[in-house]
C-alpha positions as CSV (number, residue, x, y, z in Angstrom):
1,M,42.9,-49.7,-21.1
2,N,45.7,-51.5,-23.0
3,R,49.5,-51.2,-22.5
4,N,49.9,-49.1,-25.4
5,D,47.9,-46.3,-24.0
6,Y,50.7,-46.1,-21.1
7,E,53.8,-46.3,-23.5
8,H,54.2,-42.7,-25.0
9,S,55.1,-41.3,-21.6
10,R,57.9,-40.1,-19.2
11,P,58.3,-39.6,-15.6
12,L,57.4,-36.5,-13.7
13,D,60.2,-34.2,-13.3
14,V,60.3,-33.1,-9.9
15,H,62.9,-30.3,-10.5
16,R,60.7,-28.6,-13.1
17,W,61.2,-25.2,-12.0
18,S,61.0,-21.4,-13.0
19,E,61.4,-17.8,-11.0
20,H,60.6,-15.8,-13.7
21,P,57.9,-13.2,-12.8
22,E,55.5,-14.2,-15.7
23,V,55.5,-17.7,-14.7
24,N,55.1,-17.1,-11.1
25,T,52.0,-15.0,-11.9
26,F,50.8,-17.8,-13.8
27,V,51.2,-20.2,-11.3
28,D,49.7,-17.8,-8.7
29,D,46.5,-17.0,-10.6
30,I,45.9,-20.9,-10.9
31,F,46.5,-21.3,-7.2
32,N,44.6,-18.6,-6.0
33,T,41.5,-19.5,-8.4
34,Y,41.3,-23.2,-7.8
35,F,42.7,-24.1,-4.5
36,K,41.1,-23.6,-1.4
37,Q,43.7,-24.8,1.0
38,K,46.7,-22.5,0.5
39,T,49.9,-23.5,1.8
40,D,53.5,-22.7,0.5
41,I,54.1,-26.6,0.4
42,R,50.9,-27.4,-1.7
43,K,51.7,-24.3,-3.9
44,K,55.4,-25.7,-4.4
45,H,54.0,-29.0,-5.4
46,L,51.3,-27.2,-7.7
47,K,54.0,-25.3,-9.5
48,V,56.3,-28.4,-10.3
49,V,53.4,-30.5,-11.8
50,L,51.9,-27.5,-13.6
51,L,55.1,-26.3,-15.3
52,D,56.0,-30.3,-16.2
53,L,52.4,-30.7,-17.4
54,Y,53.4,-27.1,-19.7
55,V,56.7,-28.6,-21.0
56,A,54.9,-31.9,-21.8
57,W,52.3,-30.2,-24.0
58,R,54.8,-27.7,-25.6
59,D,57.3,-30.4,-26.6
60,D,54.5,-33.0,-27.7
61,P,50.6,-32.7,-27.1
62,T,50.4,-36.6,-27.3
63,L,52.7,-37.0,-24.5
64,T,51.6,-38.1,-20.9
65,I,53.4,-38.0,-17.5
66,G,53.5,-40.8,-15.3
67,V,52.9,-40.1,-11.6
68,A,53.0,-42.3,-8.8
69,M,49.7,-42.2,-6.8
70,S,50.9,-44.4,-3.9
71,P,52.5,-42.6,-0.7
72,K,55.0,-45.5,-0.7
73,A,56.7,-44.1,-3.7
74,Y,57.7,-40.8,-1.9
75,K,60.4,-40.9,0.4
76,A,60.2,-39.0,3.9
77,G,63.2,-36.5,4.3
78,K,65.3,-34.5,2.2
79,S,67.4,-36.3,-0.7
80,R,70.0,-34.8,-2.8
81,Y,68.2,-36.2,-5.8
82,N,65.1,-34.1,-4.9
83,A,66.2,-30.7,-4.0
84,L,62.6,-29.1,-4.1
85,N,61.8,-32.1,-1.5
86,I,58.6,-33.0,-3.6
87,K,56.5,-35.5,-1.5
88,R,53.2,-37.3,-1.3
89,T,51.7,-33.8,-1.4
90,T,52.0,-34.6,-5.2
91,I,49.4,-37.0,-4.9
92,D,46.8,-34.6,-3.5
93,I,47.6,-32.1,-6.2
94,V,46.9,-34.4,-8.9
95,N,43.5,-35.7,-7.4
96,E,42.6,-31.9,-7.1
97,L,43.4,-31.1,-10.6
98,K,41.6,-33.9,-11.7
99,E,38.6,-32.8,-10.1
100,L,39.0,-29.3,-11.3
101,E,39.2,-31.1,-14.7
102,L,42.4,-29.3,-15.4
103,I,44.1,-32.7,-16.3
104,N,43.2,-36.1,-18.3
105,F,44.0,-38.8,-16.1
106,I,44.6,-42.6,-16.5
107,K,44.7,-44.6,-13.4
108,G,47.9,-46.9,-13.1
109,E,47.3,-50.6,-13.8
110,R,49.2,-53.9,-13.6
111,F,49.1,-55.9,-16.7
112,S,50.9,-59.0,-15.6
113,Q,53.5,-60.0,-12.8
114,R,56.2,-58.3,-14.8
115,F,54.7,-55.3,-16.1
116,S,52.7,-52.6,-14.3
117,Y,52.2,-48.9,-15.2
118,V,51.9,-45.7,-12.9
119,S,49.0,-43.3,-13.4
120,R,49.5,-41.0,-16.5
121,I,48.4,-37.3,-16.6
122,S,48.2,-34.7,-19.4
123,A,47.1,-31.3,-19.5
124,S,43.0,-31.1,-20.4
125,D,41.5,-28.6,-23.0
126,K,40.8,-26.3,-20.1
127,L,44.3,-26.2,-18.9
128,I,46.0,-26.1,-22.5
129,R,43.8,-22.8,-23.1
130,K,45.4,-21.4,-20.2
131,F,48.9,-22.3,-21.0
132,Q,48.0,-20.7,-24.6
133,D,47.0,-17.3,-22.7
134,A,50.3,-17.4,-20.5
135,A,52.7,-14.4,-20.9
136,F,56.0,-16.4,-21.1
137,F,58.1,-17.9,-23.3
138,E,58.5,-22.1,-23.1
139,F,62.5,-21.1,-22.3
140,A,61.5,-19.4,-19.2
141,V,60.7,-22.9,-17.9
142,G,63.8,-24.9,-16.7
143,H,65.2,-26.9,-13.6
144,H,65.6,-26.0,-10.3
145,E,69.5,-24.6,-9.9
146,G,69.9,-27.8,-7.2
147,K,69.0,-30.5,-9.4
148,E,71.8,-33.1,-9.0
149,T,74.3,-33.8,-11.9
150,I,76.6,-36.3,-10.2
151,I,74.7,-39.2,-9.7
152,L,75.9,-42.3,-7.7
153,R,74.5,-46.1,-8.0
154,D,75.0,-49.4,-6.1
155,S,75.5,-52.4,-7.6
156,D,71.6,-52.7,-8.0
157,K,71.4,-49.3,-9.8
158,N,69.8,-47.7,-6.7
159,E,70.6,-44.1,-6.4
160,I,73.1,-43.4,-3.3
161,D,71.8,-40.5,-1.5
162,K,74.9,-40.0,0.8
163,C,78.2,-39.8,-0.7
164,D,81.8,-37.7,-0.2
165,D,81.2,-34.3,-1.5
166,N,84.7,-34.1,-1.9
167,T,87.0,-31.7,-4.0
168,N,86.7,-33.6,-7.2
169,V,82.8,-34.5,-7.2
170,K,82.4,-30.5,-6.5
171,R,84.6,-30.0,-9.6
172,M,82.9,-32.4,-11.7
173,R,79.5,-30.9,-10.5
174,L,80.6,-27.3,-11.4
175,Q,81.9,-28.3,-14.9
176,L,78.2,-29.9,-15.5
177,T,76.4,-26.8,-14.3
178,K,78.7,-24.5,-16.9
179,Y,78.2,-27.2,-19.4
180,N,74.4,-27.2,-19.1
181,K,74.1,-23.3,-19.3
182,L,76.1,-23.5,-22.2
183,L,73.7,-26.0,-24.0
184,E,70.7,-24.1,-22.6
185,K,71.4,-21.2,-24.5
186,S,72.3,-22.8,-27.5
187,F,70.0,-23.6,-30.4
188,I,70.3,-27.5,-31.5
189,D,67.9,-28.8,-33.9
190,I,67.4,-30.5,-37.2
191,Q,66.1,-28.6,-40.2
192,K,64.1,-31.3,-41.9
193,Y,61.8,-31.6,-39.1
194,D,58.6,-29.4,-39.4
195,V,57.3,-31.2,-36.3
196,P,60.2,-31.8,-33.7
197,K,59.5,-35.5,-33.2
198,I,61.8,-38.3,-34.5
199,L,60.4,-42.0,-35.1
200,I,63.2,-44.2,-34.1
201,K,63.8,-47.6,-35.2
202,P,62.3,-50.2,-33.0
203,K,64.7,-53.0,-31.3
204,R,64.0,-56.4,-32.1
205,R,62.2,-57.1,-28.8
206,R,59.4,-54.8,-27.5
207,R,56.8,-54.9,-25.2
208,S,54.5,-52.9,-27.1
209,D,53.8,-52.1,-30.9
210,E,53.4,-48.5,-30.0
211,P,55.7,-46.1,-32.2
212,K,58.4,-44.9,-30.3
213,Y,59.8,-41.2,-30.8
214,V,62.5,-38.7,-29.6
215,N,61.6,-35.1,-29.5
216,I,63.8,-32.4,-30.6
217,S,63.3,-30.3,-27.4
218,H,65.0,-27.4,-25.5
219,H,63.8,-28.9,-22.4
220,D,65.8,-32.2,-23.2
221,K,69.3,-30.9,-23.2
222,F,70.2,-31.5,-19.2
223,V,73.1,-33.6,-19.1
224,R,74.2,-35.6,-15.9
225,R,77.1,-38.1,-15.1
226,V,76.3,-41.4,-13.8
227,F,78.8,-43.6,-11.6
228,N,78.3,-47.2,-10.7
229,N,79.0,-49.8,-8.0
230,S,78.9,-47.1,-5.2
231,S,82.4,-46.1,-6.8
232,F,83.4,-42.6,-8.6
233,D,86.2,-45.1,-10.2
234,E,83.3,-47.0,-12.2
235,G,81.1,-45.5,-14.8
236,G,80.9,-41.7,-14.9
237,R,79.6,-41.3,-18.3
238,F,77.6,-38.2,-19.6
239,Y,73.9,-39.0,-20.2
240,G,71.3,-36.7,-21.4
241,G,70.3,-34.8,-24.3
242,W,68.0,-36.0,-27.0
243,W,70.8,-36.6,-29.3
244,Q,72.3,-39.5,-27.7
245,R,68.9,-41.2,-28.4
246,I,68.8,-41.0,-32.0
247,D,70.9,-42.9,-34.8
248,G,74.2,-41.4,-36.2
249,K,72.3,-41.2,-39.8
250,I,70.0,-38.7,-38.2
251,R,72.4,-37.1,-35.9
252,K,74.5,-35.9,-38.9
253,D,71.7,-33.3,-39.8
254,I,71.9,-31.6,-36.3
255,R,72.7,-28.1,-36.5
256,I,74.0,-26.1,-33.6
257,N,73.1,-22.5,-33.7
258,N,71.7,-23.0,-37.4
259,I,75.2,-24.1,-38.4
260,A,76.1,-27.5,-39.8
261,T,78.0,-30.0,-38.0
262,V,80.5,-32.7,-38.0
263,E,80.7,-35.8,-35.6
264,I,84.2,-37.3,-34.9
265,D,84.4,-40.4,-32.6
266,Y,87.4,-42.9,-31.5
267,S,88.1,-45.7,-33.6
268,A,87.5,-49.0,-31.3
269,I,88.3,-47.1,-28.2
270,H,87.4,-49.8,-25.4
271,V,89.5,-52.4,-27.4
272,I,92.3,-49.9,-27.8
273,M,92.0,-48.9,-24.0
274,L,92.4,-52.6,-23.1
275,Y,95.5,-52.7,-24.6
276,A,96.8,-49.9,-23.3
277,L,96.1,-51.1,-19.9
278,M,98.2,-54.1,-20.7
279,G,101.1,-51.5,-21.7
280,I,100.4,-52.2,-25.3
281,D,99.7,-49.1,-28.0
282,Y,97.6,-50.9,-30.4
283,W,98.0,-48.5,-33.4
284,S,101.7,-48.5,-32.8
285,N,101.9,-52.3,-33.2
286,F,99.2,-53.1,-35.3
287,T,97.6,-51.7,-38.6
288,K,94.7,-54.3,-38.6
289,D,91.1,-53.2,-38.0
290,P,90.5,-54.8,-34.4
291,Y,87.1,-56.1,-35.9
292,D,88.3,-57.4,-38.9
293,I,87.6,-61.2,-38.0
294,N,86.4,-63.8,-40.6
295,I,83.1,-65.5,-39.6
296,H,82.6,-68.5,-41.7
297,F,78.8,-68.5,-42.2
298,V,78.9,-64.6,-43.2
299,N,79.9,-63.9,-46.9
300,D,79.6,-60.2,-46.7
301,P,82.8,-58.5,-45.2
302,E,80.7,-55.6,-43.9
303,H,78.3,-57.9,-42.1
304,S,80.9,-59.9,-40.5
305,R,82.8,-56.7,-39.1
306,K,79.5,-55.1,-37.6
307,I,78.7,-58.5,-36.1
308,I,82.2,-58.8,-34.5
309,K,82.0,-55.4,-33.5
310,L,78.7,-55.6,-31.4
311,L,79.9,-59.2,-29.9
312,L,83.2,-57.8,-29.0
313,L,82.0,-54.5,-27.2
314,L,79.4,-56.2,-25.7
315,A,81.3,-59.0,-24.4
316,I,83.8,-56.3,-22.9
317,N,80.8,-55.0,-20.9
318,A,79.5,-58.5,-20.1
319,N,80.2,-60.5,-16.9
320,D,79.4,-64.0,-18.4
321,E,78.7,-65.6,-21.8
322,T,75.0,-66.3,-21.1
323,S,74.3,-62.7,-20.9
324,L,76.5,-61.6,-23.6
325,F,74.5,-64.1,-25.9
326,K,71.1,-62.7,-24.7
327,A,72.2,-59.2,-25.1
328,F,73.8,-59.8,-28.5
329,R,70.6,-61.4,-29.7
330,N,68.6,-58.4,-28.4
331,E,70.9,-55.7,-30.1
332,H,71.4,-57.3,-33.6
333,D,70.0,-55.9,-36.5
334,Y,67.9,-58.8,-37.9
335,E,66.2,-56.8,-40.7
336,T,69.7,-56.3,-42.7
337,M,71.7,-59.3,-41.5
338,R,69.5,-62.3,-41.5
339,Y,71.6,-64.8,-39.5
340,E,70.6,-67.4,-36.9
341,F,72.8,-67.1,-33.7
342,T,72.6,-70.1,-31.4
343,N,74.6,-70.1,-28.4
344,E,76.9,-72.4,-30.1
345,R,77.5,-70.4,-33.1
346,L,78.3,-66.9,-31.0
347,S,80.5,-69.2,-28.6
348,E,82.7,-70.2,-31.9
349,I,82.7,-66.3,-32.8
350,L,83.8,-65.5,-29.6
351,T,86.6,-68.1,-29.3
352,D,88.0,-66.4,-32.6
353,I,87.8,-63.1,-31.2
354,K,89.9,-64.1,-28.2
355,K,92.4,-66.0,-30.4
356,E,92.6,-62.6,-32.7
357,H,93.0,-60.5,-29.3
358,H,95.2,-63.0,-27.2
359,P,96.7,-60.3,-25.3
360,I,93.3,-59.0,-23.8
361,A,91.5,-62.3,-24.0
362,H,91.3,-62.6,-20.1
363,K,89.4,-59.4,-20.4
364,I,86.4,-60.5,-22.4
365,C,83.3,-61.4,-20.1
366,S,85.0,-59.8,-17.2
367,G,82.8,-56.7,-16.7
368,E,85.8,-54.4,-17.6
369,G,83.5,-52.0,-19.5
370,I,82.2,-50.3,-16.5
371,K,86.0,-49.4,-15.6
372,L,86.4,-48.4,-19.1
373,M,83.6,-46.2,-19.2
374,N,85.2,-44.2,-16.5
375,Y,88.3,-43.5,-18.6
376,D,86.3,-42.5,-21.6
377,S,84.5,-40.1,-19.2
378,M,87.6,-38.6,-18.2
379,I,88.5,-37.9,-21.9
380,V,85.0,-36.4,-22.2
381,E,85.7,-34.2,-19.0
382,Y,89.2,-33.0,-20.7
383,I,87.5,-31.9,-24.0
384,L,84.6,-30.3,-22.2
385,D,86.6,-28.0,-20.3
386,D,88.3,-26.6,-23.5
387,F,85.0,-25.9,-25.2
388,I,83.4,-24.4,-22.0
389,K,86.3,-22.0,-21.8
390,R,85.9,-20.6,-25.1
391,D,81.7,-20.8,-24.9
392,T,81.4,-22.9,-28.0
393,A,78.8,-25.6,-27.8
394,I,79.6,-29.2,-28.3
395,L,77.6,-32.4,-28.0
396,T,78.8,-35.7,-26.5
397,V,77.7,-39.1,-27.2
398,H,80.0,-41.3,-24.8
399,D,82.9,-41.8,-27.2
400,S,81.9,-39.5,-30.0
401,F,81.4,-35.8,-30.2
402,V,79.3,-33.3,-32.5
403,V,80.4,-29.8,-33.3
404,Q,79.8,-27.0,-35.5
405,L,81.7,-27.0,-39.0
406,G,84.9,-25.3,-38.4
407,D,85.6,-26.8,-35.0
408,E,86.8,-30.1,-36.0
409,N,90.5,-29.5,-36.3
410,K,90.2,-28.1,-32.8
411,L,88.5,-31.1,-31.5
412,H,90.6,-33.7,-33.2
413,E,93.8,-32.3,-31.4
414,L,91.8,-32.3,-28.2
415,M,90.8,-35.8,-28.7
416,K,94.4,-36.7,-29.3
417,E,95.7,-35.1,-26.1
418,A,93.0,-36.3,-24.0
419,F,93.5,-40.0,-24.9
420,E,97.3,-39.5,-24.3
421,R,96.6,-38.0,-21.0
422,V,94.2,-40.6,-19.7
423,M,95.5,-43.7,-21.4
424,K,99.2,-42.9,-21.5
425,V,99.6,-44.0,-25.2
426,N,100.8,-41.7,-28.1
427,K,98.7,-42.9,-30.9
428,V,94.9,-42.8,-31.5
429,K,92.8,-43.0,-34.4
430,V,89.5,-40.9,-34.9
431,K,86.7,-41.2,-37.5
432,Y,84.9,-38.6,-38.9
433,N,81.2,-38.9,-40.2
434,K,80.4,-38.6,-44.0
435,N,79.4,-34.8,-43.4
436,M,81.7,-32.4,-45.3
437,T,84.6,-30.7,-43.2
438,K,85.8,-27.0,-43.5
439,Q,89.0,-28.6,-44.8
440,G,87.2,-30.9,-47.3
441,L,85.1,-28.0,-48.4
442,Y,87.9,-25.4,-49.2
443,S,89.7,-27.9,-50.8
444,F,86.8,-27.7,-53.6
445,R,87.4,-23.9,-53.8
446,H,89.9,-24.1,-56.8
447,L,89.0,-27.3,-58.0
448,D,85.4,-26.7,-58.8
449,Y,84.0,-23.2,-57.7
450,D,80.3,-24.0,-58.4
451,Y,80.5,-26.9,-56.4
452,F,82.2,-24.9,-53.7
453,I,79.5,-22.4,-53.6
454,D,76.5,-24.7,-53.9
455,T,77.9,-26.8,-50.8
456,F,79.0,-23.2,-49.0
457,Y,75.3,-22.6,-49.3
458,H,74.0,-25.7,-48.3
459,L,76.4,-25.7,-45.2
460,T,75.3,-22.2,-44.1
461,K,71.8,-21.8,-45.2
462,G,70.6,-25.5,-45.6
463,S,66.8,-26.3,-46.3
464,P,65.1,-25.5,-43.3
465,T,61.1,-26.4,-42.7
466,N,58.7,-23.7,-41.5
467,G,58.7,-25.3,-38.2
468,Y,62.4,-25.3,-37.8
469,K,62.6,-21.7,-38.5
470,R,59.7,-20.8,-36.1
471,R,61.6,-22.7,-33.1
472,M,64.8,-20.8,-34.3
473,E,63.2,-17.4,-34.4
474,R,61.6,-18.1,-30.9
475,H,64.8,-19.3,-29.5
476,N,66.8,-16.2,-30.8
477,Q,64.1,-14.1,-29.4
478,Y,64.2,-15.1,-26.1
479,Y,68.1,-15.6,-25.7
480,N,69.1,-12.5,-27.7
481,S,66.5,-10.2,-25.8
482,S,68.5,-7.8,-23.4
483,S,65.8,-8.8,-20.7
484,V,67.1,-12.3,-20.4
């Protein structure tokens, strides 16, 4: 085996679940046919493994699932991050499925002191035939209702099991429950992908040359909030949803319920937030783009802006210059901007940034970013509340939002309201992606009617591939059924 054999994988989802009668019948048949020792605990563990194998196969037949085969990997006792109380019994279930030739199995392996991999499993041809004969839709398989949506981590990024379940935490959890249900019933896809698999651009430093993909999946829409440093005042951003892991150039093609979308984000939100915390309303006092700073060895103004933006945003999150420069070199796009960045050069650029933004210079490389994330998460929370109440889907990507064409004006107003409410400043700028807006479309109605009709047709109908149409038909068939 080589490391590439382990790369295209994801961890076992211990909250994979369903209570649909057809799903229970499927699990019961396998349990009663193949398993000699019959207990409710073993059946529960079998159900989780089978359903996660099913989801992986439906989403991507080449995907494997990582499963720890060491008892040490399974904690004793209940945890709020393990609502089904999945334990080391998983190891026994995997071993039996392997002996029954219902799964393919790749044993875990250590390749070096730094890199090791747990075992990988996937459905065998024998099990796939049973999946194909199953009498239920893929949408019948979801998550257990107890799957935690509010994640609290310590400074070492370990999940803290016990936390104060106060009124605020309960409120946040309730909002996410409603939001995830809204996402679940919404069809979120991209027309041009016949096979729902997006090849993503690799970062400069990679452990493997294996291609990386993001699957457009109904089962990859679950959103959580993650808080850091053992505090609900740090972090709190919304994570989850396959759209967060793709480039904006691809994200612009997303359709929600087969309606074209518009993405809007805040201009330089964390820079503006730092000024606001110093009592300065940036856009009321300055007109200059915060990233418009000259770099003496870069002649292309657009390149210069991108370099300044990346370095400044990383600097707001960094604790020191050493980690900052390392992060910059890892994130910079060397394919399109081929410059050399020594520590000395980066230090010079950082000095110029501090001079330009002297009111907030002391906040740079101070780890302030984790607190700013808490502010932007409160902004997202405010906006989501409105869309949930109106039963209207919206996608969040930290400081940007994707909405159906026609919802952009409402979102724009909400973004201004939310920023003023959280940061106590009156002026904020937002940016739209290059997609057509409703206002922009109708401005052509009398100027160029043929263009208006062609654009209107494209926005409403588009050019769907056969794969997209099949995915939409299955989704609509399930969620429009009176039995659901």
